[in-house]
C-alpha positions in Angstrom: 141.8 105.3 111.6 141.0 105.9 107.9 138.7 108.5 106.5 135.6 107.7 104.4 133.8 110.4 102.5 130.3 109.7 101.2 128.9 112.1 98.6 125.2 112.3 98.0 124.2 113.7 94.6 120.9 115.4 93.8 119.6 118.0 91.3 119.1 120.9 93.8 116.6 123.7 93.8 116.5 127.5 94.2 116.7 128.8 97.8 114.4 131.8 97.0 112.7 133.7 94.1 116.0 135.4 93.0 117.6 132.1 92.5 115.0 130.7 90.1 116.3 132.1 86.9 120.0 131.1 87.5 118.9 127.7 88.7 116.9 127.1 85.5 119.8 128.4 83.4 122.1 126.0 85.0 119.6 123.2 84.4 119.1 123.9 80.7 122.7 124.6 80.1 123.6 121.0 80.8 124.2 119.0 77.6 122.6 116.0 79.3 119.3 117.9 79.3 119.6 119.8 76.0 121.9 117.9 73.6 122.9 120.8 71.3 126.3 122.3 70.7 127.3 125.0 73.3 126.9 127.9 70.9 123.2 126.9 70.5 122.5 125.4 73.9 123.7 128.2 76.1 121.7 131.0 74.5 118.7 128.7 74.4 119.1 128.0 78.1 119.1 131.7 78.9 115.9 132.1 76.8 114.1 129.2 78.5 115.1 130.4 81.9 113.9 133.9 81.2 110.6 132.6 79.7 109.9 130.2 82.6 111.1 132.3 85.5 107.8 133.9 86.5 105.7 130.7 86.3 108.4 128.8 88.2 108.5 131.5 90.9 104.8 131.1 91.3 105.1 127.4 91.8 108.0 127.8 94.3 105.9 130.5 96.1 103.4 127.7 96.9 106.2 126.1 99.0 107.4 129.3 100.7 109.4 130.8 97.8 112.1 128.1 97.5 112.8 124.4 97.2 112.7 122.2 100.3 115.1 119.8 98.5 118.3 121.0 100.1 117.2 120.9 103.8 115.6 117.5 103.1 118.8 116.2 101.6 120.9 117.5 104.5 118.5 115.6 106.8 119.1 112.4 104.8 122.9 113.1 105.0 122.7 113.4 108.8 120.6 110.2 109.1 123.1 108.3 106.8 126.0 109.6 108.9 124.3 108.2 112.0 123.7 104.9 110.3 127.4 104.6 109.4 128.5 105.6 112.9 129.3 101.9 113.7 132.2 102.1 111.3 135.7 102.2 112.8 136.5 104.9 110.2 136.0 108.6 110.4 133.0 109.2 108.2 131.9 112.4 106.5 128.7 112.6 104.5 128.6 115.5 101.9 125.9 116.9 99.6 126.6 117.9 96.0 123.8 119.5 94.0 123.9 119.6 90.2 122.2 122.9 89.4 122.2 124.9 92.6 124.2 125.4 95.8 126.1 123.6 97.1 127.3 123.0 93.5 129.6 120.1 92.7 132.8 122.1 92.6 132.1 123.5 96.0 131.5 120.1 97.5 134.5 118.7 95.7 136.7 121.2 97.6 135.1 120.3 100.9 135.8 116.6 100.3 139.4 117.3 99.3 139.9 119.3 102.5 138.5 116.3 104.4 141.4 114.3 102.8 139.6 110.9 102.6 141.2 107.6 102.1 138.0 106.4 100.3 135.2 108.2 98.5 131.8 106.7 97.9 129.7 108.4 95.3 126.0 107.8 96.0 123.4 109.5 93.8 120.0 110.1 95.3 118.5 108.9 92.0 117.4 105.2 92.5 117.3 104.6 88.8 120.3 105.4 86.5 119.8 107.9 83.7 122.1 109.9 81.5 120.0 112.9 82.4 120.6 112.7 86.2 123.2 110.2 87.5 125.6 110.3 84.5 125.5 114.1 84.5 126.2 114.3 88.2 129.1 111.8 88.0 130.6 113.6 85.0 130.5 116.9 86.9 132.2 115.3 89.9 134.9 113.7 87.8 135.7 117.1 86.3 135.7 118.9 89.7 137.4 116.5 92.2 141.1 116.6 92.5 141.5 115.3 96.0 142.7 112.1 97.4 141.0 108.8 98.1 140.0 105.5 96.3 136.7 106.2 94.6 133.8 103.8 94.4 130.5 104.6 92.8 127.0 103.3 93.4 125.4 103.8 90.0 121.8 102.8 91.0 119.6 100.8 93.4 116.2 100.4 91.6 115.4 97.1 93.4 117.4 97.5 96.7 115.5 95.8 99.5 115.4 98.8 101.8 114.2 101.0 99.0 111.4 98.5 98.1 110.5 98.3 101.8 110.3 102.0 102.2 108.0 102.3 99.2 105.8 99.5 100.4 105.4 101.1 103.8 104.4 104.4 102.2 101.8 102.7 100.0 100.2 100.8 102.8 100.0 103.9 105.0 98.3 105.8 102.2 95.9 103.0 101.3 94.6 102.9 104.8 93.0 106.3 104.1 91.0 104.9 101.2 89.0 102.4 103.4 87.0 100.1 101.2 87.0 102.3 98.1 88.6 100.9 95.0 92.0 102.5 94.3 94.5 102.1 91.5 98.1 102.7 92.4 99.9 104.9 89.9 103.7 104.7 90.0 104.6 108.2 88.8 108.2 108.6 87.6 109.8 111.7 86.2 109.4 111.6 82.5 112.2 111.8 79.9 112.0 112.1 76.1 111.8 108.7 74.4 115.0 109.5 72.4 116.9 109.4 75.7 115.9 105.7 76.0 116.1 104.7 72.3 119.0 107.0 71.3 121.3 106.8 74.3 120.7 103.3 75.4 119.5 104.7 78.8 118.3 102.0 81.3 116.0 104.4 83.2 112.7 103.1 81.9 113.7 99.4 82.4 114.8 100.2 85.9 111.6 102.0 86.7 109.5 99.1 85.4 111.6 96.5 87.4 111.4 98.5 90.6 107.7 99.1 90.3 107.1 95.4 89.7 109.1 94.6 92.8 107.2 97.1 95.0 103.8 95.9 93.6 104.7 92.3 94.5 105.9 93.3 98.0 102.8 95.4 98.7 100.4 92.8 97.2 98.9 95.2 94.7 96.4 93.9 92.1 95.5 97.2 90.3 98.6 99.3 89.4 100.3 100.9 86.5 103.3 103.1 85.6 103.1 106.6 84.3 105.4 109.6 83.8 105.1 113.2 85.0 106.6 116.6 84.2 106.3 116.3 80.4 107.3 119.6 78.7 108.0 120.6 75.1 107.0 119.1 71.7 109.1 116.0 71.8 107.6 112.5 72.3 108.1 111.5 76.0 107.7 108.3 77.8 104.0 107.5 78.5 101.4 107.4 79.5 101.6 110.7 81.3 100.3 110.9 84.8 97.4 113.1 83.8 96.5 110.5 81.2 96.6 107.8 83.8 94.4 109.9 86.1 91.9 110.3 83.2 91.9 106.6 82.6 91.1 106.0 86.3 88.2 108.4 86.0 86.9 106.4 83.1 87.3 103.2 85.1 85.6 104.8 88.1 88.4 104.1 90.6 90.4 106.3 92.9 94.1 106.7 92.6 97.1 106.6 94.9 100.1 108.3 93.2 103.5 107.0 94.2 106.4 109.2 93.2 108.7 106.2 92.5 111.7 108.1 91.2 111.9 110.7 94.0 113.6 110.1 97.4 112.5 113.5 99.0 109.8 116.1 98.7 110.2 118.9 96.2 108.3 120.8 93.5 107.4 117.7 91.5 105.6 116.2 94.5 104.4 119.2 96.6 103.1 121.2 93.6 102.7 119.0 90.6 101.3 116.0 92.4 99.7 117.5 95.5 98.1 120.6 93.8 98.0 120.4 90.0 97.1 116.7 89.6 94.9 116.7 92.7 92.9 119.5 91.0 92.7 117.5 87.8 91.5 114.5 89.7 88.8 116.6 91.4 87.6 118.0 88.1 87.4 114.4 86.7 85.6 113.1 89.8 88.4 110.8 90.8 88.0 110.0 94.5 89.9 109.4 96.6 93.0 111.0 95.2 95.9 110.0 97.5 99.7 110.4 97.3 102.3 108.3 99.0 105.1 110.2 100.8 108.6 110.1 99.5 111.1 108.0 101.7 112.9 111.0 103.1 114.7 109.7 106.3 112.6 106.5 106.5 114.7 104.0 108.4 114.4 101.3 105.7 115.6 103.8 103.0 118.5 105.1 105.1 119.5 101.5 105.9 119.5 100.8 102.2 121.8 103.8 101.6 124.1 102.6 104.4 124.2 99.1 103.0 125.0 100.5 99.6 128.0 102.3 101.0 129.3 99.2 102.7 128.8 97.0 99.6 130.5 99.6 97.4 133.6 99.6 99.6 133.9 95.8 99.0 133.1 95.9 95.3 134.1 97.1 92.0 134.9 100.7 91.1 131.3 101.2 89.9 128.4 98.9 90.6 124.7 98.9 91.4 123.3 98.1 94.8 121.0 95.2 94.3 119.9 94.2 90.7 121.0 96.8 88.2 120.1 97.1 84.6 119.1 93.5 83.9 119.9 94.0 80.2 122.3 95.3 77.7 122.1 99.1 77.8 124.9 101.1 76.1 124.6 103.9 78.7 125.1 101.6 81.7 128.4 102.6 83.2 129.0 99.0 84.6 128.6 97.5 81.2 130.7 100.1 79.6 133.4 99.4 82.1 133.2 95.6 81.3 133.4 96.4 77.6 136.6 98.5 78.0 138.1 95.8 80.3 
């Protein structure tokens, strides 16, 4: 019997108020987030973490003081392990967080102790971005010194099970609207435009392709794409989610916000969408204001992850599950691999 290790990557979140500042410092110290030389980036990260600590603590307090991302990810890991239980191999599913515990180096040691024959790297970011997937994979490559043939699933923006899970969540939420006119807003986490134009990042294209696939599957006629979590003075992808809500108010329709880039509940869904943007919608008279749930341990989504693992074992060293970039993006790891070959 061979051993298979599956590593789920996510960003992580603070466990409690005391963890907020070091979490933020880890986040902003990442060159994938702030692309400055270390002698400038690290002091800036400390300054940003100090300045944003209290406001971030206040937001996490609305969720009990810490992030629910880790327990939610462990539930997904358990569900995925169950879904892979039909394998003749011994399967271990591990969780590696980028900016808070369990950090990548800790998980890398756990996987090495497991002594796998194969390792499948499976980011919980459906769309590839240099700010998320690439950063997590780079950290893993630097940390892991154990055995095993490594395969990587770089993205799955149009994987059938992912599309099915999103479609189910949308239909469930729309039932609450009754006969009222509702616009579906696919809200993805924003990135600065220079990430797309300067790095050749496929994130925006994959968001757009995935949203179009979900809209078709769900039979949507009134939908649009927007981006949340904009910070700082740089130009970000748009329109922003608040701008999209304002447009819905002008058009006198309700909204259903779908967090299309998130696979589990955390601060961007439970606070930003459910509290901050809900308050904005109320002020603007947007009714109803609805929000689709993230996939979590939805059977279709977990099946998609399990299918991605099985496909990765049969495929190239790094590949998407389902359609990938669909274009020539310099940051795409699959295309980079083909260029080198």
